[in-house]
C-alpha positions in Angstrom: -174.4 43.9 -59.4 -172.4 43.6 -56.2 -168.6 43.5 -56.2 -168.5 40.0 -54.8 -170.8 38.7 -57.6 -168.7 40.4 -60.2 -165.5 38.8 -58.9 -167.1 35.4 -58.8 -168.4 35.8 -62.3 -165.0 36.9 -63.5 -163.3 33.9 -61.9 -165.8 31.5 -63.4 -165.3 33.0 -66.9 -161.5 32.9 -66.6 -161.8 29.3 -65.5 -163.9 28.4 -68.5 -161.6 30.3 -70.8 -158.6 28.4 -69.4 -160.4 25.1 -70.0 -161.2 26.1 -73.5 -157.6 27.2 -74.2 -156.3 23.9 -72.8 -158.7 22.0 -75.1 -157.4 23.8 -78.1 -153.9 22.4 -77.3 -155.0 18.8 -77.4 -155.0 16.4 -80.4 -158.7 15.9 -81.3 -157.9 12.5 -82.9 -156.2 11.1 -79.7 -158.3 8.6 -77.9 -156.8 7.9 -74.5 -155.8 4.3 -73.8 -157.7 3.6 -70.6 -156.2 0.2 -70.4 -152.6 1.4 -70.5 -150.8 0.2 -67.4 -153.3 -2.7 -66.9 -152.9 -6.4 -67.4 -153.8 -7.4 -71.0 -157.0 -9.6 -71.2 -156.4 -13.2 -72.1 -157.8 -14.5 -75.4 -157.5 -17.5 -77.5 -158.6 -18.5 -81.0 -157.6 -20.5 -84.1 -155.1 -19.1 -86.6 -157.1 -18.1 -89.8 -154.4 -19.6 -92.1 -153.1 -22.8 -90.6 -155.8 -23.6 -88.0 -153.4 -23.9 -85.0 -154.4 -22.6 -81.6 -153.3 -19.1 -80.8 -153.5 -17.5 -77.3 -151.9 -14.6 -75.6 -150.9 -16.9 -72.7 -148.6 -18.9 -75.0 -146.5 -15.8 -75.5 -146.1 -15.0 -71.8 -142.7 -13.3 -71.2 -142.6 -11.8 -74.7 -143.3 -8.3 -76.1 -146.5 -8.5 -78.1 -147.7 -6.2 -80.8 -151.5 -6.8 -81.0 -153.3 -5.4 -84.1 -157.1 -5.3 -84.5 -158.1 -5.2 -88.1 -160.9 -6.1 -90.6 -161.0 -7.0 -94.3 -163.7 -4.3 -94.8 -161.5 -1.6 -93.3 -159.8 0.7 -95.8 -157.3 2.0 -93.3 -156.3 -1.6 -92.4 -155.4 -2.2 -96.1 -153.3 0.9 -96.0 -151.4 -0.1 -92.9 -150.9 -3.8 -93.7 -147.6 -3.4 -95.6 -146.2 -1.6 -92.5 -147.3 -4.4 -90.2 -145.5 -6.9 -92.4 -142.5 -4.7 -92.3 -142.6 -4.7 -88.5 -142.7 -8.4 -88.5 -139.7 -8.6 -90.9 -137.8 -6.2 -88.8 -138.5 -7.6 -85.3 -139.8 -11.1 -86.0 -136.3 -12.7 -85.5 -136.1 -11.3 -82.0 -136.8 -14.2 -79.6 -138.8 -12.0 -77.2 -141.1 -10.5 -79.9 -144.4 -11.8 -81.3 -147.0 -10.1 -83.4 -150.6 -11.1 -83.4 -153.6 -10.0 -85.4 -157.2 -10.0 -84.5 -159.8 -9.9 -87.3 -162.4 -7.8 -85.6 -166.1 -8.5 -86.3 -165.2 -10.0 -89.7 -166.4 -13.1 -91.6 -163.8 -15.9 -91.6 -163.8 -16.2 -95.4 -163.3 -12.5 -95.9 -160.5 -12.4 -93.3 -158.7 -15.4 -94.9 -159.1 -13.8 -98.4 -157.6 -10.5 -97.1 -154.6 -12.4 -95.6 -154.1 -14.4 -98.8 -154.2 -11.2 -100.9 -152.2 -9.0 -98.6 -149.8 -11.4 -96.8 -149.9 -13.3 -93.5 -146.5 -13.3 -91.8 -147.8 -13.7 -88.2 -150.7 -15.5 -86.5 -154.2 -13.9 -87.0 -157.4 -15.0 -85.2 -161.0 -14.1 -85.7 -163.1 -12.1 -83.2 -166.4 -12.6 -85.0 -168.6 -11.4 -82.1 -166.3 -8.7 -80.9 -165.7 -10.1 -77.4 -161.9 -9.7 -77.6 -162.3 -6.2 -78.9 -164.7 -5.3 -76.1 -162.1 -6.6 -73.6 -159.5 -4.3 -75.1 -161.8 -1.3 -75.5 -161.6 -1.2 -79.2 -163.4 1.8 -80.7 -162.9 0.8 -84.3 -160.2 -0.7 -86.5 -157.3 -0.5 -86.9 -156.1 -0.3 -83.4 -152.7 -1.5 -82.1 -151.6 -2.4 -78.6 -148.1 -2.9 -77.2 -148.0 -5.5 -74.4 -144.8 -5.9 -72.4 -143.1 -9.0 -71.1 -145.1 -8.9 -67.9 -148.4 -8.9 -69.8 -149.1 -5.2 -69.2 -150.6 -3.0 -71.9 -148.0 -0.2 -72.3 -149.4 1.7 -75.3 -152.3 1.9 -77.6 -152.5 3.5 -81.0 -155.9 4.2 -82.7 -155.8 4.4 -86.4 -153.4 3.0 -89.1 -149.7 2.6 -88.5 -148.6 5.0 -91.2 -145.9 7.7 -91.4 -145.2 9.1 -87.9 -147.3 6.4 -86.2 -145.3 3.7 -87.9 -142.0 5.4 -87.0 -143.1 5.7 -83.3 -143.7 2.0 -83.1 -140.7 0.9 -85.1 -138.1 3.3 -83.6 -139.4 4.0 -80.1 -141.9 1.5 -78.7 -140.5 -1.8 -79.9 -136.8 -1.1 -79.5 -137.3 0.3 -76.0 -139.3 -2.7 -74.7 -137.1 -5.3 -76.5 -134.0 -3.7 -75.0 -135.6 -4.0 -71.5 -136.1 -0.2 -71.1 -139.4 1.4 -70.1 -141.3 3.9 -72.2 -141.4 7.5 -71.1 -144.6 8.1 -73.1 -146.7 6.5 -75.8 -146.7 9.7 -77.9 
């Protein structure tokens, strides 16, 4: 083999090794939020409990925590107490609203879930999954943070438990409610 070919092969192998090494440093559970920094898609529906109309547009100018969930989702059951805790903690803030979207769920099952687990904020049904598609939902639960300008700032895939809950409760929401930006969603 000629010297030039050996050098080229060594460079290619080192490049592949560097890519492999970089991949080992990443969190394999992290699903990047491709919509972060983009305007949140508008949606509307009827509250599952009281039947009132609910839309993202009616909360323009507020910080919105949007949670996609389903009654058949085990992780959604696990995180629900933390969602209620976030509502208790931040719900009195005039610039905060929390909204739930029952993703690809039956209306009766979603209502029964909320009756059993608690419903402290509006929840609508996305029976066909159109809202979820607009938000790029991979599965439930997924939570989005939307700023006062209607821009998606952060997305969390998976249940809001432990460190994920702390991130939302102590970094994401306080920063945006105080009018500060977020350095990172991590």
